[in-house]
C-alpha positions in Angstrom: -182.4 -14.6 -180.9 -180.7 -16.4 -178.0 -183.2 -17.4 -175.1 -181.7 -18.8 -171.9 -183.8 -20.6 -169.0 -182.0 -21.3 -166.0 -183.5 -23.7 -163.3 -182.2 -25.5 -160.2 -181.6 -22.6 -157.7 -182.8 -22.5 -154.1 -182.0 -22.0 -150.5 -179.3 -24.3 -149.2 -177.4 -24.6 -145.9 -173.6 -24.0 -145.7 -171.9 -26.9 -146.8 -174.7 -28.1 -149.2 -175.2 -28.7 -152.8 -177.2 -27.5 -155.7 -177.1 -28.4 -159.4 -177.9 -25.4 -162.2 -179.4 -26.1 -165.2 -179.8 -23.8 -168.4 -181.6 -24.9 -171.6 -180.5 -22.5 -174.4 -182.3 -22.0 -177.8 -181.9 -19.5 -180.7 -178.2 -20.5 -181.0 -176.0 -23.6 -182.7 -175.2 -24.6 -179.3 -172.5 -27.1 -180.1 -170.4 -24.5 -181.4 -170.5 -22.1 -178.5 -168.1 -21.8 -175.6 -170.5 -21.4 -172.3 -170.3 -20.0 -169.2 -171.9 -19.5 -166.1 -172.0 -16.1 -164.3 -173.1 -14.7 -160.9 -174.0 -11.4 -159.5 -174.2 -10.6 -155.8 -176.2 -7.6 -154.6 -173.9 -4.6 -155.0 -171.3 -6.6 -156.7 -170.1 -6.9 -160.4 -171.2 -9.9 -162.1 -168.5 -12.5 -162.1 -167.7 -15.5 -164.4 -167.5 -18.5 -162.3 -167.1 -21.5 -164.6 -167.0 -21.7 -168.5 -166.8 -24.9 -171.0 -165.6 -24.5 -174.4 -167.3 -26.2 -177.4 -164.5 -29.0 -177.0 -165.3 -29.5 -173.4 -162.3 -27.9 -171.7 -163.2 -26.1 -168.4 -162.2 -23.2 -166.5 -163.1 -22.0 -163.2 -162.7 -18.8 -160.9 -160.6 -19.1 -158.0 -163.4 -18.6 -155.5 -165.3 -21.7 -156.7 -162.4 -23.9 -157.8 -162.5 -27.5 -156.7 -166.2 -27.0 -155.4 -168.2 -26.7 -158.9 -168.3 -28.5 -161.9 -169.5 -27.2 -165.1 -170.6 -29.7 -167.9 -172.7 -29.5 -171.1 -175.2 -32.1 -173.0 -175.3 -30.7 -176.5 -177.9 -33.3 -177.4 -180.1 -31.2 -175.0 -178.9 -27.7 -175.6 -178.1 -27.7 -171.7 -175.4 -26.6 -169.7 -175.1 -27.5 -166.2 -173.4 -26.1 -162.7 -173.0 -28.6 -160.2 -172.1 -26.8 -156.9 -171.0 -28.3 -153.9 -169.7 -27.4 -150.3 -171.7 -24.1 -150.6 -170.6 -21.0 -148.7 -172.7 -17.9 -147.9 -170.6 -15.7 -150.3 -171.9 -18.1 -152.9 -175.2 -16.5 -152.4 -176.0 -14.6 -155.9 -178.4 -14.7 -159.0 -176.8 -17.4 -161.5 -176.9 -17.1 -164.9 -175.6 -18.8 -168.2 -174.6 -17.2 -171.2 -172.0 -17.7 -174.1 -168.4 -17.2 -173.2 -167.7 -14.2 -173.6 -171.5 -13.2 -173.1 -173.8 -12.1 -175.4 -176.2 -9.2 -174.7 -179.2 -11.6 -173.9 -179.8 -13.0 -170.5 -182.2 -15.3 -168.7 -184.1 -14.5 -165.6 -181.4 -16.6 -163.7 -181.4 -18.9 -160.7 -181.2 -17.3 -157.3 -178.9 -19.3 -155.1 -179.3 -18.4 -151.3 -176.5 -20.3 -148.8 -177.7 -19.6 -145.5 -178.4 -21.3 -142.3 
């Protein structure tokens, strides 16, 4: 069964940066497209960034030009570098396959506030 462990969240001021990491196990990591999703209170889960097994990336309009998704297949890890953070980026961030499988980690809380 797939297991996902996210880390790197925290409290940051508007304009700040964070780097999220997600270590995956229980899947053949190199073969999977991966994504970072977020869910804010009272809102639906949103796919913010994805990366294919070949390394092609795609971003939601709401984060484009501010975030970068990357992967290290040797470490079974996917990253999300977030810059120029805004209060509306506040959410719990999860990694998963893309499209997502019904197995979620605990997520990483990102709070953007002054």
